[in-house]
MOPAC internal coordinates of N, CA, C and O (Angstrom, degrees):
PM7 1SCF
backbone

  N    0.0000 0     0.00 0     0.00 0    0    0    0
  C    1.4527 1     0.00 0     0.00 0    1    0    0
  C    1.5316 1   110.69 1     0.00 0    2    1    0
  O    1.2310 1   119.62 1   138.53 1    3    2    1
  N    1.2988 1   118.33 1   -41.47 1    3    2    1
  C    1.4679 1   120.00 1  -179.17 1    5    3    2
  C    1.5286 1   111.16 1   -66.87 1    6    5    3
  O    1.2310 1   120.02 1   146.36 1    7    6    5
  N    1.3292 1   117.56 1   -33.64 1    7    6    5
  C    1.4582 1   120.52 1   176.87 1    9    7    6
  C    1.5196 1   109.90 1   -62.00 1   10    9    7
  O    1.2310 1   120.10 1   133.31 1   11   10    9
  N    1.3099 1   117.42 1   -46.69 1   11   10    9
  C    1.4637 1   121.76 1  -178.96 1   13   11   10
  C    1.5295 1   110.69 1   -62.83 1   14   13   11
  O    1.2310 1   120.03 1   139.97 1   15   14   13
  N    1.3036 1   117.54 1   -40.03 1   15   14   13
  C    1.4600 1   121.80 1   178.06 1   17   15   14
  C    1.5242 1   110.42 1   -63.14 1   18   17   15
  O    1.2310 1   120.34 1   138.34 1   19   18   17
  N    1.3198 1   116.95 1   -41.66 1   19   18   17
  C    1.4634 1   121.31 1   179.57 1   21   19   18
  C    1.5271 1   110.62 1   -64.98 1   22   21   19
  O    1.2310 1   119.98 1   137.40 1   23   22   21
  N    1.3192 1   117.64 1   -42.60 1   23   22   21
  C    1.4609 1   121.57 1  -179.92 1   25   23   22
  C    1.5259 1   110.16 1   -64.02 1   26   25   23
  O    1.2310 1   120.22 1   136.75 1   27   26   25
  N    1.3149 1   117.18 1   -43.25 1   27   26   25
  C    1.4704 1   120.43 1   179.51 1   29   27   26
  C    1.5205 1   111.44 1   -65.49 1   30   29   27
  O    1.2310 1   119.60 1   140.93 1   31   30   29
  N    1.3148 1   118.37 1   -39.07 1   31   30   29
  C    1.4578 1   120.53 1  -178.74 1   33   31   30
  C    1.5272 1   111.10 1   -69.26 1   34   33   31
  O    1.2310 1   119.82 1   148.14 1   35   34   33
  N    1.3215 1   117.95 1   -31.86 1   35   34   33
  C    1.4571 1   120.64 1   176.51 1   37   35   34
  C    1.5173 1   111.23 1   -61.39 1   38   37   35
  O    1.2310 1   120.58 1   138.46 1   39   38   37
  N    1.3030 1   116.50 1   -41.54 1   39   38   37
  C    1.4597 1   120.95 1  -179.98 1   41   39   38
  C    1.5122 1   112.67 1   -65.94 1   42   41   39
  O    1.2310 1   119.92 1   148.59 1   43   42   41
  N    1.3055 1   117.75 1   -31.41 1   43   42   41
  C    1.4597 1   120.22 1  -178.73 1   45   43   42
  C    1.5201 1   112.26 1   -80.08 1   46   45   43
  O    1.2310 1   119.53 1   167.99 1   47   46   45
  N    1.3204 1   118.50 1   -12.01 1   47   46   45
  C    1.4569 1   121.78 1   179.78 1   49   47   46
  C    1.5182 1   112.93 1   -85.20 1   50   49   47
  O    1.2310 1   119.99 1   172.69 1   51   50   49
  N    1.2990 1   117.62 1    -7.31 1   51   50   49
  C    1.4571 1   120.89 1  -179.81 1   53   51   50
  C    1.5193 1   109.80 1   -73.51 1   54   53   51
  O    1.2310 1   120.50 1   -38.84 1   55   54   53
  N    1.3033 1   116.65 1   141.16 1   55   54   53
  C    1.4518 1   119.90 1   178.85 1   57   55   54
  C    1.5264 1   109.53 1   -95.41 1   58   57   55
  O    1.2310 1   121.10 1    -6.43 1   59   58   57
  N    1.3071 1   115.51 1   173.57 1   59   58   57
  C    1.4636 1   121.39 1  -179.70 1   61   59   58
  C    1.5277 1   110.79 1   -64.12 1   62   61   59
  O    1.2310 1   120.58 1   155.16 1   63   62   61
  N    1.3142 1   116.51 1   -24.84 1   63   62   61
  C    1.4708 1   121.05 1   179.90 1   65   63   62
  C    1.5270 1   110.67 1   -60.31 1   66   65   63
  O    1.2310 1   120.09 1   143.58 1   67   66   65
  N    1.3183 1   117.43 1   -36.42 1   67   66   65
  C    1.4635 1   121.26 1  -178.24 1   69   67   66
  C    1.5210 1   112.80 1   -68.99 1   70   69   67
  O    1.2310 1   119.65 1   163.06 1   71   70   69
  N    1.3126 1   118.27 1   -16.94 1   71   70   69
  C    1.4662 1   120.08 1  -178.53 1   73   71   70
  C    1.5257 1   112.79 1   -93.10 1   74   73   71
  O    1.2310 1   119.63 1   179.92 1   75   74   73
  N    1.3266 1   118.31 1    -0.08 1   75   74   73
  C    1.4595 1   121.85 1   178.64 1   77   75   74
  C    1.5219 1   108.88 1   -79.76 1   78   77   75
  O    1.2310 1   119.69 1   -52.69 1   79   78   77
  N    1.3318 1   118.20 1   127.31 1   79   78   77
  C    1.4679 1   120.40 1   178.83 1   81   79   78
  C    1.5285 1   110.70 1   -60.43 1   82   81   79
  O    1.2310 1   120.64 1   -48.54 1   83   82   81
  N    1.3135 1   116.39 1   131.46 1   83   82   81
  C    1.4633 1   121.61 1   179.74 1   85   83   82
  C    1.5182 1   113.47 1    94.52 1   86   85   83
  O    1.2310 1   120.25 1   169.96 1   87   86   85
  N    1.3316 1   117.12 1   -10.04 1   87   86   85
  C    1.4614 1   121.06 1   178.92 1   89   87   86
  C    1.5191 1   107.74 1  -108.38 1   90   89   87
  O    1.2310 1   121.59 1   -72.60 1   91   90   89
  N    1.3037 1   114.56 1   107.40 1   91   90   89
  C    1.4518 1   120.05 1   178.71 1   93   91   90
  C    1.5164 1   110.47 1   -95.85 1   94   93   91
  O    1.2310 1   120.58 1     7.88 1   95   94   93
  N    1.3152 1   116.50 1  -172.12 1   95   94   93
  C    1.4664 1   120.17 1  -177.92 1   97   95   94
  C    1.5279 1   113.63 1   -60.76 1   98   97   95
  O    1.2310 1   120.17 1   143.75 1   99   98   97
  N    1.3142 1   117.29 1   -36.25 1   99   98   97
  C    1.4585 1   120.33 1  -177.53 1  101   99   98
  C    1.5319 1   111.23 1   -69.88 1  102  101   99
  O    1.2310 1   120.27 1   131.93 1  103  102  101
  N    1.3354 1   117.09 1   -48.07 1  103  102  101
  C    1.4670 1   120.24 1   178.98 1  105  103  102
  C    1.5207 1   110.90 1   -65.74 1  106  105  103
  O    1.2310 1   120.24 1   141.80 1  107  106  105
  N    1.3204 1   117.14 1   -38.20 1  107  106  105
  C    1.4615 1   120.33 1   178.18 1  109  107  106
  C    1.5270 1   109.81 1   -61.99 1  110  109  107
  O    1.2310 1   120.61 1   138.57 1  111  110  109
  N    1.3138 1   116.45 1   -41.43 1  111  110  109
  C    1.4668 1   120.99 1   178.66 1  113  111  110
  C    1.5242 1   110.78 1   -63.64 1  114  113  111
  O    1.2310 1   120.03 1   137.11 1  115  114  113
  N    1.3480 1   117.55 1   -42.89 1  115  114  113
  C    1.4634 1   121.14 1   177.82 1  117  115  114
  C    1.5202 1   110.80 1   -62.00 1  118  117  115
  O    1.2310 1   120.36 1   135.58 1  119  118  117
  N    1.3340 1   116.92 1   -44.42 1  119  118  117
  C    1.4658 1   120.28 1  -179.24 1  121  119  118
  C    1.5218 1   111.36 1   -64.13 1  122  121  119
  O    1.2310 1   120.63 1   134.41 1  123  122  121
  N    1.3177 1   116.40 1   -45.59 1  123  122  121
  C    1.4598 1   119.41 1  -179.23 1  125  123  122
  C    1.5272 1   111.43 1   -67.32 1  126  125  123
  O    1.2310 1   120.43 1   145.67 1  127  126  125
  N    1.3027 1   116.79 1   -34.33 1  127  126  125
  C    1.4642 1   120.04 1   177.56 1  129  127  126
  C    1.5293 1   110.48 1   -67.40 1  130  129  127
  O    1.2310 1   120.55 1   140.76 1  131  130  129
  N    1.3247 1   116.55 1   -39.24 1  131  130  129
  C    1.4760 1   120.95 1  -176.81 1  133  131  130
  C    1.5279 1   112.12 1   -76.41 1  134  133  131
  O    1.2310 1   120.23 1   137.23 1  135  134  133
  N    1.3522 1   117.17 1   -42.77 1  135  134  133
  C    1.4625 1   120.32 1  -173.30 1  137  135  134
  C    1.5309 1   113.32 1  -105.58 1  138  137  135
  O    1.2310 1   119.88 1   173.44 1  139  138  137
  N    1.2982 1   117.83 1    -6.56 1  139  138  137
  C    1.4550 1   121.77 1   173.04 1  141  139  138
  C    1.5115 1   115.63 1    88.81 1  142  141  139
  O    1.2310 1   120.14 1   123.31 1  143  142  141
  N    1.3191 1   117.34 1   -56.69 1  143  142  141
  C    1.4617 1   121.61 1  -176.51 1  145  143  142
  C    1.5162 1   109.77 1  -137.46 1  146  145  143
  O    1.2310 1   120.93 1    -7.40 1  147  146  145
  N    1.3263 1   115.82 1   172.60 1  147  146  145
  C    1.4608 1   120.65 1   175.42 1  149  147  146
  C    1.5265 1   109.05 1   -64.87 1  150  149  147
  O    1.2310 1   120.24 1   142.36 1  151  150  149
  N    1.3417 1   117.16 1   -37.64 1  151  150  149
  C    1.4655 1   120.01 1   176.71 1  153  151  150
  C    1.5226 1   110.97 1   -63.11 1  154  153  151
  O    1.2310 1   120.31 1   141.30 1  155  154  153
  N    1.3160 1   117.01 1   -38.70 1  155  154  153
  C    1.4610 1   121.06 1   176.95 1  157  155  154
  C    1.5146 1   111.65 1   -63.17 1  158  157  155
  O    1.2310 1   120.39 1   141.71 1  159  158  157
  N    1.3101 1   116.86 1   -38.29 1  159  158  157
  C    1.4649 1   121.43 1   177.26 1  161  159  158
  C    1.5220 1   109.31 1   -66.86 1  162  161  159
  O    1.2310 1   120.39 1   138.04 1  163  162  161
  N    1.3268 1   116.85 1   -41.96 1  163  162  161
  C    1.4575 1   120.81 1  -179.94 1  165  163  162
  C    1.5138 1   113.20 1   -66.05 1  166  165  163
  O    1.2310 1   120.04 1   148.52 1  167  166  165
  N    1.3254 1   117.53 1   -31.48 1  167  166  165
  C    1.4644 1   121.82 1   179.99 1  169  167  166
  C    1.5205 1   112.63 1   -81.33 1  170  169  167
  O    1.2310 1   119.98 1   162.27 1  171  170  169
  N    1.3157 1   117.65 1   -17.73 1  171  170  169
  C    1.4685 1   121.12 1  -179.58 1  173  171  170
  C    1.5249 1   109.82 1   -73.19 1  174  173  171
  O    1.2310 1   121.15 1   -29.87 1  175  174  173
  N    1.3232 1   115.41 1   150.13 1  175  174  173
  C    1.4600 1   119.97 1   177.60 1  177  175  174
  C    1.5320 1   109.72 1   -78.11 1  178  177  175
  O    1.2310 1   121.08 1   -12.98 1  179  178  177
  N    1.3136 1   115.54 1   167.02 1  179  178  177
  C    1.4634 1   120.59 1   178.31 1  181  179  178
  C    1.5269 1   109.64 1   -61.99 1  182  181  179
  O    1.2310 1   120.64 1   140.81 1  183  182  181
  N    1.3270 1   116.39 1   -39.19 1  183  182  181
  C    1.4721 1   119.68 1   178.91 1  185  183  182
  C    1.5250 1   111.67 1   -63.68 1  186  185  183
  O    1.2310 1   120.40 1   138.57 1  187  186  185
  N    1.3299 1   116.85 1   -41.43 1  187  186  185
  C    1.4605 1   120.02 1   178.16 1  189  187  186
  C    1.5226 1   110.91 1   -64.89 1  190  189  187
  O    1.2310 1   120.61 1   138.28 1  191  190  189
  N    1.3315 1   116.44 1   -41.72 1  191  190  189
  C    1.4666 1   120.04 1   178.80 1  193  191  190
  C    1.5280 1   111.31 1   -63.51 1  194  193  191
  O    1.2310 1   120.72 1   140.32 1  195  194  193
  N    1.3227 1   116.23 1   -39.68 1  195  194  193
  C    1.4644 1   119.10 1  -176.46 1  197  195  194
  C    1.5237 1   112.48 1   -69.89 1  198  197  195
  O    1.2310 1   119.89 1   162.31 1  199  198  197
  N    1.3375 1   117.81 1   -17.69 1  199  198  197
  C    1.4639 1   119.60 1   178.38 1  201  199  198
  C    1.5242 1   112.36 1   -86.73 1  202  201  199
  O    1.2310 1   120.08 1   172.25 1  203  202  201
  N    1.3217 1   117.46 1    -7.75 1  203  202  201
  C    1.4664 1   120.64 1   177.57 1  205  203  202
  C    1.5221 1   109.11 1   -68.65 1  206  205  203
  O    1.2310 1   121.09 1   -27.52 1  207  206  205
  N    1.3083 1   115.51 1   152.48 1  207  206  205
  C    1.4587 1   121.17 1  -177.69 1  209  207  206
  C    1.5317 1   111.55 1   -59.68 1  210  209  207
  O    1.2310 1   120.79 1   -50.28 1  211  210  209
  N    1.3230 1   116.09 1   129.72 1  211  210  209
  C    1.4485 1   121.57 1   177.15 1  213  211  210
  C    1.5215 1   114.96 1    82.92 1  214  213  211
  O    1.2310 1   120.00 1  -178.77 1  215  214  213
  N    1.3241 1   117.60 1     1.23 1  215  214  213
  C    1.4656 1   120.82 1  -177.07 1  217  215  214
  C    1.5222 1   110.95 1  -101.50 1  218  217  215
  O    1.2310 1   121.60 1   -30.33 1  219  218  217
  N    1.3294 1   114.54 1   149.67 1  219  218  217
  C    1.4587 1   121.55 1   173.14 1  221  219  218
  C    1.5205 1   107.47 1  -118.41 1  222  221  219
  O    1.2310 1   120.62 1   -10.71 1  223  222  221
  N    1.3144 1   116.42 1   169.29 1  223  222  221
  C    1.4559 1   120.67 1   179.06 1  225  223  222
  C    1.5271 1   110.68 1   -62.84 1  226  225  223
  O    1.2310 1   119.94 1   139.99 1  227  226  225
  N    1.3141 1   117.72 1   -40.01 1  227  226  225
  C    1.4623 1   121.94 1   179.06 1  229  227  226
  C    1.5242 1   111.21 1   -63.06 1  230  229  227
  O    1.2310 1   120.28 1   135.41 1  231  230  229
  N    1.3249 1   117.07 1   -44.59 1  231  230  229
  C    1.4597 1   120.57 1   178.28 1  233  231  230
  C    1.5183 1   111.46 1   -66.39 1  234  233  231
  O    1.2310 1   120.33 1   142.03 1  235  234  233
  N    1.3276 1   116.97 1   -37.97 1  235  234  233
  C    1.4633 1   120.59 1   178.50 1  237  235  234
  C    1.5293 1   110.43 1   -62.32 1  238  237  235
  O    1.2310 1   120.35 1   137.84 1  239  238  237
  N    1.3242 1   116.93 1   -42.16 1  239  238  237
  C    1.4628 1   120.55 1   177.61 1  241  239  238
  C    1.5273 1   110.83 1   -64.34 1  242  241  239
  O    1.2310 1   120.38 1   141.15 1  243  242  241
  N    1.3288 1   116.87 1   -38.85 1  243  242  241
  C    1.4537 1   121.20 1   178.87 1  245  243  242
  C    1.5317 1   111.03 1   -64.59 1  246  245  243
  O    1.2310 1   120.45 1   138.84 1  247  246  245
  N    1.3297 1   116.75 1   -41.16 1  247  246  245
  C    1.4655 1   121.22 1   178.66 1  249  247  246
  C    1.5240 1   109.61 1   -62.14 1  250  249  247
  O    1.2310 1   120.11 1   131.43 1  251  250  249
  N    1.3267 1   117.39 1   -48.57 1  251  250  249
  C    1.4621 1   121.08 1  -179.19 1  253  251  250
  C    1.5293 1   110.80 1   -60.96 1  254  253  251
  O    1.2310 1   120.30 1   135.12 1  255  254  253
  N    1.3238 1   117.03 1   -44.88 1  255  254  253
  C    1.4602 1   121.03 1  -179.58 1  257  255  254
  C    1.5265 1   110.35 1   -63.65 1  258  257  255
  O    1.2310 1   120.07 1   136.98 1  259  258  257
  N    1.3045 1   117.48 1   -43.02 1  259  258  257
  C    1.4584 1   122.03 1  -178.61 1  261  259  258
  C    1.5235 1   111.22 1   -65.66 1  262  261  259
  O    1.2310 1   120.64 1   137.01 1  263  262  261
  N    1.3310 1   116.39 1   -42.99 1  263  262  261
  C    1.4724 1   119.53 1   179.94 1  265  263  262
  C    1.5256 1   110.40 1   -69.24 1  266  265  263
  O    1.2310 1   120.23 1   142.55 1  267  266  265
  N    1.3201 1   117.17 1   -37.45 1  267  266  265
  C    1.4651 1   120.00 1   179.11 1  269  267  266
  C    1.5177 1   110.77 1   -66.56 1  270  269  267
  O    1.2310 1   120.06 1   138.13 1  271  270  269
  N    1.3273 1   117.49 1   -41.87 1  271  270  269
  C    1.4687 1   120.11 1  -178.36 1  273  271  270
  C    1.5230 1   111.86 1   -71.37 1  274  273  271
  O    1.2310 1   119.65 1   153.00 1  275  274  273
  N    1.3195 1   118.28 1   -27.00 1  275  274  273
  C    1.4667 1   120.33 1   179.78 1  277  275  274
  C    1.5247 1   111.66 1   -79.31 1  278  277  275
  O    1.2310 1   119.81 1   160.46 1  279  278  277
  N    1.3376 1   117.98 1   -19.54 1  279  278  277
  C    1.4614 1   121.71 1   179.65 1  281  279  278
  C    1.5159 1   111.99 1   -81.76 1  282  281  279
  O    1.2310 1   119.87 1   154.98 1  283  282  281
  N    1.3213 1   117.86 1   -25.02 1  283  282  281
  C    1.4690 1   119.89 1  -178.03 1  285  283  282
  C    1.4875 1   112.08 1   -94.53 1  286  285  283
  O    1.2310 1   120.10 1   180.00 1  287  286  285

């Protein structure tokens, strides 16, 4: 029972950043380290996102679009 509880709690700790196509655990960690929170990532410009480690301009645009569409 404790194993199942641990597995379920791990899944609930994932942020919306992990569900963006092309953003894996490493890039998500870099983004969260650089901008602090998901809100910080959402407030950053595409240019700021693209300068983060491991990010490209295309991925930065995808992140912004994904976060914008999930807020509405």
